[in-house]
C-alpha positions as CSV (number, residue, x, y, z in Angstrom):
1,M,65.0,-51.2,23.4
2,T,63.5,-54.3,22.3
3,I,60.3,-55.3,20.0
4,A,58.0,-55.9,22.7
5,S,58.6,-52.6,24.9
6,Q,58.4,-50.5,21.5
7,S,55.3,-51.9,20.3
8,S,53.8,-51.8,24.1
9,R,54.6,-48.4,23.7
10,E,52.9,-47.7,21.0
11,A,49.5,-49.2,22.3
12,L,49.9,-46.6,25.1
13,T,50.4,-43.8,23.3
14,T,47.4,-44.7,20.5
15,A,44.9,-46.3,22.8
16,P,42.0,-43.8,23.5
17,P,41.7,-42.1,26.7
18,A,39.3,-44.3,29.4
19,V,36.2,-43.0,29.9
20,S,34.3,-43.8,33.6
21,P,31.0,-45.1,32.7
22,T,29.8,-43.4,35.9
23,A,31.1,-40.0,34.6
24,P,28.1,-37.4,34.1
25,D,27.9,-35.9,30.5
26,R,27.8,-32.3,30.9
27,T,26.7,-31.3,27.5
28,P,23.3,-29.4,27.9
29,P,21.0,-30.3,25.6
30,R,20.5,-28.9,22.3
31,R,17.0,-28.2,22.4
32,R,17.1,-26.1,25.6
33,T,20.0,-24.3,24.5
34,T,17.9,-23.3,21.6
35,L,14.9,-22.1,23.3
36,T,16.9,-20.0,25.6
37,R,18.8,-18.1,23.1
38,N,15.7,-17.7,20.8
39,R,13.2,-16.4,24.2
40,W,15.1,-13.1,24.2
41,G,13.7,-12.6,20.4
42,Y,10.8,-13.9,21.2
43,A,10.6,-11.1,23.9
44,Y,11.8,-8.5,21.5
45,V,9.1,-8.9,19.3
46,A,6.1,-9.6,22.1
47,P,5.7,-5.6,22.1
48,F,4.9,-5.5,18.7
49,F,2.7,-8.7,18.2
50,L,1.0,-7.4,21.8
51,V,0.1,-3.8,20.0
52,F,-1.5,-5.4,16.6
53,G,-3.6,-8.0,18.8
54,A,-4.8,-5.5,20.7
55,F,-5.9,-2.1,18.0
56,S,-5.7,-4.6,14.6
57,L,-6.6,-7.9,15.0
58,Y,-9.5,-7.3,17.3
59,P,-11.3,-4.8,15.8
60,F,-10.8,-6.9,12.6
61,L,-12.2,-9.8,14.2
62,Y,-15.2,-7.5,15.7
63,T,-16.1,-5.6,13.3
64,A,-16.4,-8.8,11.0
65,W,-19.1,-9.7,14.0
66,V,-20.8,-6.6,14.0
67,S,-21.4,-6.5,10.3
68,L,-23.5,-9.6,10.8
69,H,-26.1,-7.5,13.3
70,R,-28.8,-5.2,12.8
71,T,-26.9,-2.5,15.4
72,S,-26.7,1.5,15.9
73,L,-23.5,3.4,17.3
74,S,-25.6,4.3,20.6
75,N,-26.0,0.1,21.5
76,I,-23.6,-1.5,19.9
77,D,-23.3,-4.8,21.6
78,G,-27.2,-4.7,22.1
79,G,-27.8,-5.8,18.1
80,T,-29.8,-8.5,16.8
81,W,-28.4,-11.1,14.8
82,V,-29.3,-11.2,11.2
83,G,-26.7,-13.3,9.8
84,L,-25.8,-12.3,5.9
85,E,-28.8,-9.9,5.3
86,N,-26.6,-6.8,5.8
87,Y,-24.6,-8.1,2.6
88,R,-27.6,-9.0,1.2
89,N,-28.6,-5.3,1.5
90,L,-25.2,-4.0,0.5
91,L,-25.6,-5.9,-2.8
92,Q,-28.7,-4.6,-3.4
93,S,-27.8,-0.9,-2.6
94,E,-27.9,1.4,-5.6
95,F,-25.7,4.1,-3.3
96,F,-23.0,1.2,-2.8
97,W,-22.6,0.4,-6.8
98,N,-22.5,4.0,-7.1
99,A,-20.0,4.7,-4.8
100,A,-18.0,1.5,-6.1
101,R,-18.0,2.9,-9.5
102,N,-16.6,6.4,-8.0
103,T,-14.0,4.7,-6.6
104,L,-12.7,2.6,-9.1
105,T,-13.0,5.6,-11.7
106,I,-10.9,7.9,-8.8
107,G,-8.5,5.2,-8.6
108,I,-8.0,4.6,-12.4
109,L,-7.5,8.5,-13.0
110,S,-5.1,8.8,-9.9
111,T,-3.2,5.7,-9.8
112,V,-2.1,5.5,-14.0
113,P,-0.8,9.1,-14.3
114,Q,0.8,9.0,-10.7
115,L,2.8,5.7,-11.6
116,C,3.8,7.1,-15.0
117,L,4.9,10.2,-14.0
118,A,7.0,8.9,-11.1
119,L,8.4,6.3,-12.9
120,G,9.7,9.4,-15.3
121,L,11.0,11.6,-12.7
122,A,13.2,8.6,-11.1
123,H,14.5,7.7,-14.6
124,L,16.0,12.0,-15.0
125,L,17.1,11.6,-11.3
126,N,18.9,8.6,-12.2
127,Y,21.3,10.7,-13.9
128,K,24.0,12.5,-12.8
129,L,22.7,16.1,-12.2
130,R,23.1,19.0,-10.4
131,N,21.5,19.1,-6.8
132,R,19.9,15.6,-6.8
133,T,19.4,16.0,-3.1
134,F,17.3,18.9,-3.5
135,F,14.8,17.9,-6.3
136,R,14.4,14.8,-4.3
137,T,13.3,16.8,-1.1
138,V,11.0,18.9,-3.4
139,M,9.0,15.1,-4.5
140,L,8.8,14.3,-1.0
141,M,7.1,17.7,0.0
142,P,3.5,16.9,-1.3
143,Y,4.1,13.5,1.1
144,A,4.7,15.0,4.0
145,T,1.7,17.8,3.3
146,S,-1.5,17.4,5.2
147,I,-4.4,15.7,3.7
148,A,-6.6,18.6,4.7
149,A,-4.1,21.5,3.9
150,A,-3.3,20.1,0.4
151,T,-7.5,19.3,-0.2
152,L,-8.7,22.8,0.6
153,V,-5.9,24.4,-1.2
154,F,-7.0,22.3,-4.4
155,S,-10.4,22.9,-3.9
156,Q,-10.2,26.5,-3.9
157,L,-7.5,26.8,-7.1
158,F,-10.9,23.8,-8.7
159,G,-12.9,27.0,-7.5
160,R,-16.0,27.5,-10.2
161,D,-16.1,31.7,-9.6
162,Y,-12.8,32.8,-8.8
163,G,-10.5,29.6,-9.1
164,L,-7.3,29.8,-10.7
165,I,-7.8,27.2,-13.2
166,N,-11.1,28.7,-14.4
167,T,-9.2,31.8,-14.5
168,A,-6.4,30.1,-16.8
169,L,-8.9,28.7,-18.5
170,Q,-11.1,31.6,-19.2
171,A,-7.8,33.4,-20.5
172,V,-7.6,31.0,-23.3
173,G,-11.6,31.2,-24.8
174,I,-12.8,28.1,-22.2
175,D,-16.0,28.3,-20.5
176,R,-15.8,27.5,-16.6
177,I,-15.9,24.7,-15.4
178,D,-17.9,24.0,-12.3
179,W,-15.5,21.3,-11.0
180,E,-17.7,19.9,-8.3
181,A,-20.8,19.6,-9.9
182,G,-20.0,17.5,-12.8
183,T,-19.6,13.7,-12.1
184,W,-16.6,13.5,-14.5
185,S,-15.0,17.4,-13.5
186,S,-15.1,16.7,-9.7
187,Q,-13.6,12.9,-10.3
188,V,-10.5,14.5,-12.7
189,A,-9.7,17.0,-9.6
190,I,-9.9,14.1,-6.9
191,A,-7.7,12.3,-8.9
192,V,-5.1,15.7,-9.6
193,I,-4.8,16.0,-5.9
194,V,-4.0,12.2,-5.3
195,T,-1.5,12.1,-8.2
196,W,-0.1,15.4,-6.6
197,R,0.5,14.2,-3.3
198,W,1.7,10.3,-4.3
199,T,3.6,11.1,-7.3
200,G,6.8,12.3,-5.3
201,Y,6.8,9.0,-2.7
202,N,6.3,6.8,-6.0
203,A,9.6,8.6,-7.8
204,L,11.4,7.7,-4.7
205,I,10.6,4.1,-4.4
206,Y,11.3,3.9,-8.0
207,L,14.6,5.9,-8.0
208,A,15.9,3.5,-5.0
209,A,15.2,0.7,-7.3
210,M,17.0,1.9,-10.4
211,Q,19.8,2.7,-8.2
212,S,19.6,-1.3,-7.6
213,I,20.4,-2.1,-11.3
214,P,24.2,-3.5,-12.3
215,G,25.4,-0.8,-14.3
216,E,27.2,-3.3,-16.8
217,L,23.6,-3.9,-18.4
218,Y,23.4,0.0,-19.4
219,E,27.3,-0.5,-20.7
220,A,26.0,-3.2,-22.7
221,A,23.2,-1.8,-24.1
222,E,24.8,1.5,-24.8
223,I,27.9,-0.6,-26.7
224,D,24.9,-2.4,-29.2
225,G,23.9,1.0,-30.1
226,A,20.6,1.1,-27.8
227,S,19.7,4.7,-27.3
228,R,18.7,6.0,-24.0
229,W,15.1,5.6,-24.4
230,K,15.9,2.1,-25.4
231,Q,17.7,1.4,-22.5
232,F,14.6,2.7,-20.3
233,L,12.3,0.3,-22.8
234,H,14.6,-3.1,-22.2
235,V,16.6,-2.9,-19.4
236,T,15.2,-0.3,-16.9
237,I,11.6,-1.2,-16.7
238,P,11.8,-5.6,-16.9
239,S,14.3,-4.9,-14.0
240,L,11.5,-2.7,-12.0
241,R,8.7,-5.3,-12.7
242,P,8.5,-6.2,-9.1
243,T,8.6,-2.9,-7.8
244,I,5.9,-1.4,-10.2
245,L,4.3,-4.5,-9.4
246,F,4.3,-3.5,-5.6
247,T,3.5,0.5,-6.1
248,I,0.6,-0.6,-7.9
249,V,-1.0,-3.0,-5.3
250,I,-0.1,0.2,-2.9
251,S,-1.7,2.8,-5.2
252,T,-4.6,0.5,-5.5
253,I,-5.2,0.0,-2.2
254,G,-4.8,3.7,-1.5
255,A,-7.7,4.0,-3.9
256,V,-10.0,1.8,-2.5
257,Q,-9.6,3.2,0.8
258,L,-9.4,7.0,-0.4
259,F,-11.6,9.1,2.0
260,G,-9.7,12.3,3.1
261,E,-9.9,14.2,-0.3
262,P,-13.6,13.4,-1.2
263,L,-14.4,14.5,2.3
264,L,-12.9,17.8,2.4
265,F,-13.1,18.4,-1.3
266,A,-16.4,20.1,-1.2
267,G,-15.5,22.2,1.8
268,N,-18.7,21.5,3.7
269,G,-17.3,18.3,5.7
270,T,-20.3,16.5,4.0
271,T,-20.0,12.9,3.8
272,S,-22.7,12.3,0.6
273,G,-19.8,13.1,-2.1
274,G,-21.5,15.8,-3.6
275,S,-25.7,17.0,-4.4
276,S,-25.8,13.4,-6.2
277,G,-23.2,11.3,-4.9
278,Q,-21.3,12.1,-8.1
279,Y,-17.9,11.6,-6.5
280,Q,-19.0,9.5,-3.4
281,T,-16.2,6.5,-2.4
282,L,-16.4,3.7,-0.8
283,G,-14.9,5.9,2.2
284,L,-17.3,8.1,2.3
285,L,-20.1,5.8,2.5
286,M,-19.2,3.5,5.0
287,Y,-18.8,6.7,7.3
288,Q,-22.0,7.9,6.3
289,Q,-23.3,4.8,7.5
290,G,-22.0,4.8,10.6
291,W,-21.4,7.9,11.7
292,S,-24.6,9.7,10.2
293,N,-26.9,7.4,9.7
294,F,-25.6,5.5,13.2
295,H,-26.1,2.1,10.8
296,I,-22.7,0.1,12.3
297,G,-23.7,-3.0,11.3
298,Q,-24.0,-1.8,7.8
299,A,-21.1,0.4,8.2
300,A,-19.2,-2.6,9.5
301,T,-20.4,-4.5,6.1
302,T,-18.9,-1.8,3.5
303,A,-16.3,-2.0,5.5
304,W,-15.3,-5.7,4.6
305,A,-16.8,-5.5,1.2
306,M,-13.5,-2.8,0.7
307,F,-11.6,-5.7,2.7
308,M,-12.5,-8.5,0.1
309,I,-12.3,-6.0,-3.1
310,I,-8.5,-5.7,-2.1
311,L,-8.2,-9.1,-1.5
312,V,-9.2,-9.8,-5.3
313,I,-7.5,-6.8,-6.5
314,V,-3.9,-8.3,-5.1
315,G,-4.9,-11.5,-6.1
316,L,-4.8,-10.5,-9.8
317,N,-2.1,-8.5,-9.8
318,A,0.2,-11.5,-8.1
319,V,-1.3,-13.6,-10.6
320,I,-0.3,-11.8,-13.2
321,G,2.8,-10.8,-11.6
322,R,3.1,-14.7,-11.5
323,L,2.6,-15.0,-14.8
324,R,4.9,-12.6,-16.5
325,S,7.8,-14.1,-14.3
326,R,7.1,-17.8,-16.0
327,A,6.8,-15.7,-19.4
328,D,10.2,-14.7,-18.8
329,R,12.0,-17.6,-18.6
């Protein structure tokens, strides 16, 4: 084989294949392929957004529009434009500030013990105990109980004349307490109902978060001689800070929207929250304004005030959480 033929053969084997300048590019556009692939995802989530827009977003915006009118329940669309007058009247109303104080007090009395008890129960169930599934189910039963049923039972327990709690107090030499008539007593009673119902739910949330904590942290703490109490303080609590912040936010939202327990506590379904409004919450006040006094514009204003309070509290919790995370770094 000659040198010329060998070089020509190598050129044939290494030369790229010829491409016809008139051949069409059959590769589909990348953007079109992406849209085709994503349209099924949009189709799957479209029902949720349709339902959300019809039953959540539209009523939310319409309530803001109604709050700027003086209107009644019988003629919602025929109200008179008053601008921010409803908000000024609300801030000047003693009933609003009374309901706000009661909501704050009941929220603190129910949220703090509730989360502390839930954290302790979750810590106990995190250890290897017998029948742990049974205890977890029992803790969740109050959450599955109807609000009406639970409140009616507790209203009987807190009864003045024949209530079991007053009978127990009298047995140890303490006078009977009129739980419904007093301000603090009625709020404590309602807080007990809320705490009983939501403690197990929060305990399961804490338990799920505890089971995701690496076991090596507890082993290292045990090697260093830390007791179980110190492990709980220095390992469990720091690891649960995001979960604790989440439960605080959720419990705060529930406290601001508290309605069923104070409504049914008196047993007669009145929305005044007692003879002198001693346990009337913002939820009861909104219901009373709209469906008892037929002032829909004022009720919508109260609803938006509740929404703003929730935004402020959630924002403060978020800021505190960020500051704590920066401090830990």
